Biopython code that builds the backbone (N, CA, C, O; Angstrom):
import numpy as np
from Bio.PDB.StructureBuilder import StructureBuilder

atoms = [
    (1, "MET", "N", (0.840, -1.170, 0.000)),
    (1, "MET", "CA", (0.000, 0.000, 0.000)),
    (1, "MET", "C", (0.889, 1.240, 0.000)),
    (1, "MET", "O", (1.906, 1.285, 0.692)),
    (2, "ASN", "N", (0.501, 2.231, -0.773)),
    (2, "ASN", "CA", (1.210, 3.509, -0.821)),
    (2, "ASN", "C", (0.509, 4.498, 0.104)),
    (2, "ASN", "O", (-0.635, 4.886, -0.133)),
    (3, "ILE", "N", (1.208, 4.897, 1.154)),
    (3, "ILE", "CA", (0.657, 5.803, 2.157)),
    (3, "ILE", "C", (1.429, 7.112, 2.100)),
    (3, "ILE", "O", (2.659, 7.112, 2.073)),
    (4, "THR", "N", (0.703, 8.229, 2.082)),
    (4, "THR", "CA", (1.337, 9.541, 2.118)),
    (4, "THR", "C", (0.835, 10.287, 3.343)),
    (4, "THR", "O", (-0.367, 10.355, 3.603)),
    (5, "ILE", "N", (1.780, 10.844, 4.090)),
    (5, "ILE", "CA", (1.459, 11.627, 5.281)),
    (5, "ILE", "C", (1.877, 13.063, 5.010)),
    (5, "ILE", "O", (3.045, 13.342, 4.742)),
    (6, "LEU", "N", (0.903, 13.976, 5.082)),
    (6, "LEU", "CA", (1.157, 15.387, 4.780)),
    (6, "LEU", "C", (1.395, 16.207, 6.047)),
    (6, "LEU", "O", (0.892, 15.884, 7.124)),
    (7, "ASP", "N", (2.167, 17.262, 5.891)),
    (7, "ASP", "CA", (2.311, 18.320, 6.900)),
    (7, "ASP", "C", (2.862, 17.854, 8.245)),
    (7, "ASP", "O", (2.434, 18.339, 9.292)),
    (8, "ASP", "N", (3.803, 16.922, 8.223)),
    (8, "ASP", "CA", (4.483, 16.513, 9.457)),
    (8, "ASP", "C", (5.673, 17.453, 9.646)),
    (8, "ASP", "O", (6.828, 17.053, 9.500)),
    (9, "TYR", "N", (5.366, 18.708, 9.975)),
    (9, "TYR", "CA", (6.366, 19.780, 10.029)),
    (9, "TYR", "C", (7.538, 19.473, 10.953)),
    (9, "TYR", "O", (8.675, 19.829, 10.642)),
    (10, "GLN", "N", (7.283, 18.829, 12.065)),
    (10, "GLN", "CA", (8.338, 18.572, 13.039)),
    (10, "GLN", "C", (8.979, 17.195, 12.862)),
    (10, "GLN", "O", (9.819, 16.788, 13.664)),
    (11, "ASP", "N", (8.580, 16.491, 11.817)),
    (11, "ASP", "CA", (9.138, 15.174, 11.504)),
    (11, "ASP", "C", (9.050, 14.227, 12.707)),
    (11, "ASP", "O", (10.034, 13.589, 13.084)),
    (12, "THR", "N", (7.861, 14.150, 13.296)),
    (12, "THR", "CA", (7.681, 13.323, 14.491)),
    (12, "THR", "C", (6.928, 12.022, 14.243)),
    (12, "THR", "O", (6.966, 11.124, 15.083)),
    (13, "ILE", "N", (6.256, 11.903, 13.124)),
    (13, "ILE", "CA", (5.447, 10.704, 12.856)),
    (13, "ILE", "C", (6.287, 9.434, 12.980)),
    (13, "ILE", "O", (5.829, 8.444, 13.551)),
    (14, "ARG", "N", (7.503, 9.454, 12.454)),
    (14, "ARG", "CA", (8.371, 8.267, 12.497)),
    (14, "ARG", "C", (8.730, 7.845, 13.924)),
    (14, "ARG", "O", (9.087, 6.691, 14.160)),
    (15, "THR", "N", (8.634, 8.779, 14.873)),
    (15, "THR", "CA", (9.028, 8.477, 16.252)),
    (15, "THR", "C", (7.888, 7.892, 17.084)),
    (15, "THR", "O", (8.115, 7.449, 18.209)),
    (16, "LEU", "N", (6.686, 7.884, 16.557)),
    (16, "LEU", "CA", (5.534, 7.371, 17.295)),
    (16, "LEU", "C", (5.501, 5.841, 17.258)),
    (16, "LEU", "O", (5.849, 5.232, 16.246)),
    (17, "ALA", "N", (5.089, 5.237, 18.345)),
    (17, "ALA", "CA", (5.015, 3.774, 18.410)),
    (17, "ALA", "C", (4.090, 3.213, 17.335)),
    (17, "ALA", "O", (4.347, 2.137, 16.795)),
    (18, "CYS", "N", (3.029, 3.927, 17.027)),
    (18, "CYS", "CA", (2.062, 3.439, 16.036)),
    (18, "CYS", "C", (2.624, 3.434, 14.616)),
    (18, "CYS", "O", (2.048, 2.799, 13.732)),
    (19, "TYR", "N", (3.731, 4.126, 14.383)),
    (19, "TYR", "CA", (4.332, 4.140, 13.049)),
    (19, "TYR", "C", (4.743, 2.728, 12.632)),
    (19, "TYR", "O", (4.758, 2.415, 11.442)),
    (20, "GLY", "N", (5.070, 1.892, 13.581)),
    (20, "GLY", "CA", (5.443, 0.511, 13.291)),
    (20, "GLY", "C", (4.333, -0.281, 12.612)),
    (20, "GLY", "O", (4.599, -1.293, 11.963)),
    (21, "LYS", "N", (3.105, 0.170, 12.757)),
    (21, "LYS", "CA", (1.976, -0.530, 12.138)),
    (21, "LYS", "C", (1.970, -0.414, 10.623)),
    (21, "LYS", "O", (1.289, -1.186, 9.948)),
    (22, "VAL", "N", (2.711, 0.528, 10.084)),
    (22, "VAL", "CA", (2.760, 0.668, 8.624)),
    (22, "VAL", "C", (4.040, 0.060, 8.047)),
    (22, "VAL", "O", (4.351, 0.251, 6.871)),
    (23, "ALA", "N", (4.773, -0.669, 8.882)),
    (23, "ALA", "CA", (5.967, -1.360, 8.400)),
    (23, "ALA", "C", (5.573, -2.297, 7.266)),
    (23, "ALA", "O", (4.556, -2.986, 7.341)),
    (24, "GLY", "N", (6.364, -2.315, 6.245)),
    (24, "GLY", "CA", (6.059, -3.160, 5.100)),
    (24, "GLY", "C", (5.287, -2.438, 4.011)),
    (24, "GLY", "O", (5.083, -2.981, 2.925)),
    (25, "HIS", "N", (4.861, -1.226, 4.296)),
    (25, "HIS", "CA", (4.167, -0.416, 3.296)),
    (25, "HIS", "C", (5.099, 0.692, 2.812)),
    (25, "HIS", "O", (6.081, 1.032, 3.473)),
    (26, "ARG", "N", (4.780, 1.235, 1.668)),
    (26, "ARG", "CA", (5.547, 2.371, 1.148)),
    (26, "ARG", "C", (4.957, 3.644, 1.760)),
    (26, "ARG", "O", (3.825, 4.021, 1.456)),
    (27, "VAL", "N", (5.732, 4.299, 2.622)),
    (27, "VAL", "CA", (5.258, 5.494, 3.319)),
    (27, "VAL", "C", (6.094, 6.690, 2.880)),
    (27, "VAL", "O", (7.324, 6.660, 2.936)),
    (28, "THR", "N", (5.412, 7.736, 2.447)),
    (28, "THR", "CA", (6.060, 8.991, 2.085)),
    (28, "THR", "C", (5.570, 10.047, 3.060)),
    (28, "THR", "O", (4.365, 10.238, 3.224)),
    (29, "ILE", "N", (6.508, 10.734, 3.707)),
    (29, "ILE", "CA", (6.146, 11.770, 4.677)),
    (29, "ILE", "C", (6.619, 13.122, 4.157)),
    (29, "ILE", "O", (7.790, 13.307, 3.825)),
    (30, "TRP", "N", (5.678, 14.061, 4.094)),
    (30, "TRP", "CA", (6.000, 15.430, 3.681)),
    (30, "TRP", "C", (6.182, 16.278, 4.932)),
    (30, "TRP", "O", (5.304, 16.335, 5.793)),
    (31, "ASN", "N", (7.340, 16.941, 5.018)),
    (31, "ASN", "CA", (7.638, 17.786, 6.169)),
    (31, "ASN", "C", (7.398, 19.266, 5.882)),
    (31, "ASN", "O", (7.672, 20.120, 6.725)),
    (32, "ASP", "N", (6.896, 19.560, 4.716)),
    (32, "ASP", "CA", (6.605, 20.947, 4.366)),
    (32, "ASP", "C", (5.149, 21.048, 3.932)),
    (32, "ASP", "O", (4.431, 20.048, 3.901)),
    (33, "HIS", "N", (4.725, 22.238, 3.603)),
    (33, "HIS", "CA", (3.334, 22.467, 3.210)),
    (33, "HIS", "C", (3.321, 23.200, 1.880)),
    (33, "HIS", "O", (4.160, 24.065, 1.627)),
    (34, "THR", "N", (2.379, 22.855, 1.049)),
    (34, "THR", "CA", (2.209, 23.584, -0.201)),
    (34, "THR", "C", (0.750, 23.982, -0.364)),
    (34, "THR", "O", (-0.157, 23.209, -0.055)),
    (35, "GLN", "N", (0.541, 25.181, -0.849)),
    (35, "GLN", "CA", (-0.806, 25.666, -1.145)),
    (35, "GLN", "C", (-1.170, 25.355, -2.593)),
    (35, "GLN", "O", (-2.332, 25.454, -2.987)),
    (36, "ASP", "N", (-0.162, 24.977, -3.381)),
    (36, "ASP", "CA", (-0.351, 24.736, -4.809)),
    (36, "ASP", "C", (-0.914, 23.330, -5.027)),
    (36, "ASP", "O", (-0.182, 22.342, -4.958)),
    (37, "VAL", "N", (-2.201, 23.252, -5.287)),
    (37, "VAL", "CA", (-2.873, 21.961, -5.444)),
    (37, "VAL", "C", (-2.293, 21.170, -6.608)),
    (37, "VAL", "O", (-2.161, 19.949, -6.520)),
    (38, "ASP", "N", (-1.948, 21.840, -7.687)),
    (38, "ASP", "CA", (-1.384, 21.141, -8.842)),
    (38, "ASP", "C", (-0.020, 20.539, -8.515)),
    (38, "ASP", "O", (0.295, 19.437, -8.964)),
    (39, "ALA", "N", (0.784, 21.249, -7.743)),
    (39, "ALA", "CA", (2.094, 20.729, -7.342)),
    (39, "ALA", "C", (1.935, 19.529, -6.412)),
    (39, "ALA", "O", (2.784, 18.637, -6.398)),
    (40, "LEU", "N", (0.874, 19.503, -5.652)),
    (40, "LEU", "CA", (0.606, 18.402, -4.731)),
    (40, "LEU", "C", (0.021, 17.193, -5.448)),
    (40, "LEU", "O", (0.272, 16.055, -5.051)),
    (41, "ALA", "N", (-0.742, 17.426, -6.482)),
    (41, "ALA", "CA", (-1.470, 16.351, -7.164)),
    (41, "ALA", "C", (-0.553, 15.313, -7.803)),
    (41, "ALA", "O", (-0.793, 14.113, -7.664)),
    (42, "ALA", "N", (0.471, 15.744, -8.485)),
    (42, "ALA", "CA", (1.341, 14.803, -9.198)),
    (42, "ALA", "C", (1.990, 13.777, -8.266)),
    (42, "ALA", "O", (1.925, 12.583, -8.556)),
    (43, "PRO", "N", (2.615, 14.193, -7.158)),
    (43, "PRO", "CA", (3.214, 13.201, -6.267)),
    (43, "PRO", "C", (2.195, 12.309, -5.555)),
    (43, "PRO", "O", (2.543, 11.229, -5.079)),
    (44, "LEU", "N", (0.951, 12.752, -5.483)),
    (44, "LEU", "CA", (-0.074, 11.975, -4.783)),
    (44, "LEU", "C", (-0.840, 11.015, -5.687)),
    (44, "LEU", "O", (-1.711, 10.289, -5.210)),
    (45, "LYS", "N", (-0.535, 10.999, -6.968)),
    (45, "LYS", "CA", (-1.352, 10.230, -7.911)),
    (45, "LYS", "C", (-1.391, 8.733, -7.600)),
    (45, "LYS", "O", (-2.390, 8.082, -7.904)),
    (46, "ASP", "N", (-0.352, 8.174, -7.011)),
    (46, "ASP", "CA", (-0.331, 6.749, -6.685)),
    (46, "ASP", "C", (-0.646, 6.466, -5.213)),
    (46, "ASP", "O", (-0.552, 5.322, -4.770)),
    (47, "THR", "N", (-1.015, 7.491, -4.464)),
    (47, "THR", "CA", (-1.326, 7.333, -3.044)),
    (47, "THR", "C", (-2.631, 6.571, -2.860)),
    (47, "THR", "O", (-3.640, 6.877, -3.496)),
    (48, "GLU", "N", (-2.597, 5.580, -1.985)),
    (48, "GLU", "CA", (-3.799, 4.799, -1.681)),
    (48, "GLU", "C", (-4.420, 5.212, -0.347)),
    (48, "GLU", "O", (-5.629, 5.087, -0.150)),
    (49, "ALA", "N", (-3.585, 5.702, 0.563)),
    (49, "ALA", "CA", (-4.075, 6.190, 1.857)),
    (49, "ALA", "C", (-3.387, 7.515, 2.147)),
    (49, "ALA", "O", (-2.162, 7.616, 2.085)),
    (50, "LEU", "N", (-4.179, 8.522, 2.462)),
    (50, "LEU", "CA", (-3.657, 9.868, 2.698)),
    (50, "LEU", "C", (-3.954, 10.277, 4.135)),
    (50, "LEU", "O", (-5.093, 10.197, 4.596)),
    (51, "VAL", "N", (-2.904, 10.719, 4.839)),
    (51, "VAL", "CA", (-3.046, 11.189, 6.213)),
    (51, "VAL", "C", (-2.667, 12.659, 6.227)),
    (51, "VAL", "O", (-1.558, 13.022, 5.834)),
    (52, "ASN", "N", (-3.576, 13.500, 6.674)),
    (52, "ASN", "CA", (-3.339, 14.933, 6.736)),
    (52, "ASN", "C", (-3.180, 15.315, 8.203)),
    (52, "ASN", "O", (-4.168, 15.409, 8.931)),
    (53, "VAL", "N", (-1.950, 15.535, 8.636)),
    (53, "VAL", "CA", (-1.646, 15.718, 10.048)),
    (53, "VAL", "C", (-2.105, 17.069, 10.594)),
    (53, "VAL", "O", (-2.750, 17.118, 11.641)),
    (54, "GLN", "N", (-1.790, 18.146, 9.918)),
    (54, "GLN", "CA", (-1.974, 19.473, 10.495)),
    (54, "GLN", "C", (-3.195, 20.241, 10.011)),
    (54, "GLN", "O", (-3.985, 20.734, 10.816)),
    (55, "ASN", "N", (-3.343, 20.340, 8.731)),
    (55, "ASN", "CA", (-4.309, 21.277, 8.159)),
    (55, "ASN", "C", (-5.467, 20.575, 7.473)),
    (55, "ASN", "O", (-5.265, 19.611, 6.734)),
    (56, "PRO", "N", (-6.656, 21.046, 7.710)),
    (56, "PRO", "CA", (-7.819, 20.471, 7.015)),
    (56, "PRO", "C", (-7.941, 21.039, 5.601)),
    (56, "PRO", "O", (-8.936, 21.673, 5.251)),
    (57, "ASP", "N", (-6.915, 20.797, 4.807)),
    (57, "ASP", "CA", (-6.895, 21.309, 3.433)),
    (57, "ASP", "C", (-8.060, 20.756, 2.627)),
    (57, "ASP", "O", (-8.497, 19.623, 2.826)),
    (58, "ALA", "N", (-8.536, 21.558, 1.742)),
    (58, "ALA", "CA", (-9.565, 21.088, 0.807)),
    (58, "ALA", "C", (-8.860, 20.314, -0.296)),
    (58, "ALA", "O", (-8.101, 20.886, -1.078)),
    (59, "LEU", "N", (-9.107, 19.043, -0.354)),
    (59, "LEU", "CA", (-8.517, 18.209, -1.393)),
    (59, "LEU", "C", (-9.609, 17.835, -2.372)),
    (59, "LEU", "O", (-10.722, 17.482, -1.983)),
    (60, "ARG", "N", (-9.280, 17.917, -3.629)),
    (60, "ARG", "CA", (-10.261, 17.543, -4.646)),
    (60, "ARG", "C", (-9.750, 16.336, -5.401)),
    (60, "ARG", "O", (-8.548, 16.069, -5.418)),
    (61, "ARG", "N", (-10.642, 15.618, -6.013)),
    (61, "ARG", "CA", (-10.258, 14.416, -6.760)),
    (61, "ARG", "C", (-9.651, 14.755, -8.076)),
    (61, "ARG", "O", (-9.272, 13.859, -8.830)),
]
sb = StructureBuilder()
sb.init_structure("model")
sb.init_model(0)
sb.init_chain("A")
sb.init_seg("    ")
for serial, (resi, resn, name, xyz) in enumerate(atoms, 1):
    if name == "N":
        sb.init_residue(resn, " ", resi, " ")
    sb.init_atom(name, np.array(xyz, "f"), 0.0, 1.0, " ", f" {name:<3s}", serial, name[0])
structure = sb.get_structure()
């Protein structure tokens, strides 16, 4: 499974005990934020599970 985690500004997700539950999956963690939806769309095209840590961004299909 391809999992993408957005807006982990402090790079702490990897340090959480629950992060071990995604072992064996392809996990991409973004430590920055972008307002540009088009710039975000291309890297997310193969994402199967999306986790939005900080901001309730409006995401469109």
